[in-house]
C-alpha positions as semicolon CSV with decimal commas, in nm:
position;residue;x (nm);y (nm);z (nm)
1;X;6,099;-0,732;-1,034
2;X;5,844;-0,483;-0,963
3;X;5,535;-0,593;-1,148
4;X;5,380;-0,909;-1,280
5;X;5,453;-0,807;-1,642
6;X;5,818;-0,867;-1,606
7;X;5,763;-1,222;-1,480
8;X;5,982;-1,454;-1,276
9;X;6,336;-1,559;-1,360
10;X;6,251;-1,908;-1,462
11;X;6,596;-2,011;-1,554
12;X;6,736;-1,998;-1,204
13;X;7,054;-2,204;-1,183
14;X;7,239;-2,074;-0,885
15;X;7,180;-2,046;-0,513
16;X;7,142;-1,674;-0,566
17;X;6,868;-1,728;-0,828
18;X;6,672;-1,962;-0,598
19;X;6,703;-1,711;-0,318
20;X;6,553;-1,450;-0,570
21;X;6,272;-1,685;-0,646
22;X;6,205;-1,745;-0,273
23;X;6,207;-1,363;-0,203
24;X;5,964;-1,314;-0,494
25;X;5,728;-1,584;-0,360
26;X;5,753;-1,423;-0,008
27;X;5,669;-1,083;-0,153
28;X;5,374;-1,230;-0,358
29;X;5,240;-1,414;-0,054
30;X;5,206;-1,085;0,126
31;X;5,136;-0,834;-0,157
32;X;4,984;-1,017;-0,448
33;X;4,895;-1,385;-0,385
34;X;4,734;-1,428;-0,736
35;X;5,093;-1,390;-0,872
36;X;5,180;-1,724;-0,708
37;X;4,894;-1,894;-0,902
38;X;4,983;-1,712;-1,222
39;X;5,359;-1,814;-1,208
40;X;5,307;-2,154;-1,026
41;X;5,445;-2,382;-1,302
42;X;5,757;-2,174;-1,340
43;X;5,815;-2,137;-0,970
44;X;5,756;-2,509;-0,909
45;X;6,000;-2,616;-1,173
46;X;6,275;-2,396;-1,048
47;X;6,214;-2,514;-0,689
48;X;6,220;-2,882;-0,771
49;X;6,542;-2,832;-0,982
50;X;6,714;-2,708;-0,669
51;X;6,561;-2,941;-0,426
52;X;6,830;-3,208;-0,477
53;X;7,124;-3,062;-0,305
54;X;7,287;-3,111;0,036
55;X;7,319;-2,722;0,076
56;X;7,117;-2,641;0,389
57;X;7,048;-2,291;0,279
58;X;6,927;-2,397;-0,057
59;X;6,704;-2,665;0,107
60;X;6,560;-2,418;0,360
61;X;6,468;-2,179;0,082
62;X;6,322;-2,450;-0,146
63;X;6,114;-2,608;0,139
64;X;5,989;-2,268;0,241
65;X;5,883;-2,190;-0,117
66;X;5,707;-2,530;-0,157
67;X;5,507;-2,459;0,152
68;X;5,393;-2,131;0,026
69;X;5,295;-2,276;-0,316
70;X;5,090;-2,538;-0,131
71;X;4,920;-2,276;0,080
72;X;4,851;-2,012;-0,186
73;X;4,786;-2,230;-0,496
74;X;4,643;-2,554;-0,359
75;X;4,445;-2,647;-0,679
76;X;4,757;-2,624;-0,879
77;X;4,970;-2,787;-0,622
78;X;4,760;-3,097;-0,567
79;X;4,870;-3,286;-0,897
80;X;5,216;-3,236;-0,768
81;X;5,157;-3,337;-0,408
82;X;5,353;-3,673;-0,422
83;X;5,650;-3,521;-0,601
84;X;5,664;-3,223;-0,358
85;X;5,647;-3,444;-0,054
86;X;5,916;-3,669;-0,183
87;X;6,130;-3,357;-0,254
88;X;6,079;-3,232;0,096
89;X;6,169;-3,569;0,246
90;X;6,491;-3,571;0,036
91;X;6,580;-3,220;0,144
92;X;6,516;-3,309;0,511
93;X;6,745;-3,622;0,482
94;X;7,013;-3,431;0,294
95;X;7,038;-3,140;0,526
96;X;7,258;-3,109;0,832
97;X;7,138;-2,760;0,922
98;X;6,872;-2,737;1,185
99;X;6,697;-2,446;1,012
100;X;6,678;-2,637;0,688
101;X;6,513;-2,935;0,862
102;X;6,279;-2,694;1,047
103;X;6,167;-2,552;0,720
104;X;6,108;-2,889;0,571
105;X;5,881;-2,989;0,877
106;X;5,702;-2,656;0,838
107;X;5,648;-2,715;0,474
108;X;5,501;-3,049;0,540
109;X;5,272;-2,900;0,808
110;X;5,143;-2,638;0,552
111;X;5,080;-2,922;0,300
112;X;4,893;-3,133;0,555
113;X;4,687;-2,835;0,661
114;X;4,580;-2,779;0,295
115;X;4,532;-3,140;0,194
């Protein structure tokens, strides 16, 4: 996607799709932070949908994305704080990969810094 008008792919259902969402969030964080707030609900639903796997790469991407949402859209994130922290805990416990666990810890650090 090259503009906000085209919107996010909210029906992500594969690891490729969540990687796409994560890439969009990374791009928005750096280039257009307001887009994260604009599409927060869509991004959050997709991330939570995929935060229930044992796939380390998926958990790494989901925890990274949750951390960015907390950092860039704290007012929208606050009502979901408990849900997000539980999702990160579950991803941490389900992941064998060190990089996934590290992203979960980094995500929790971002959340703690904001709240």
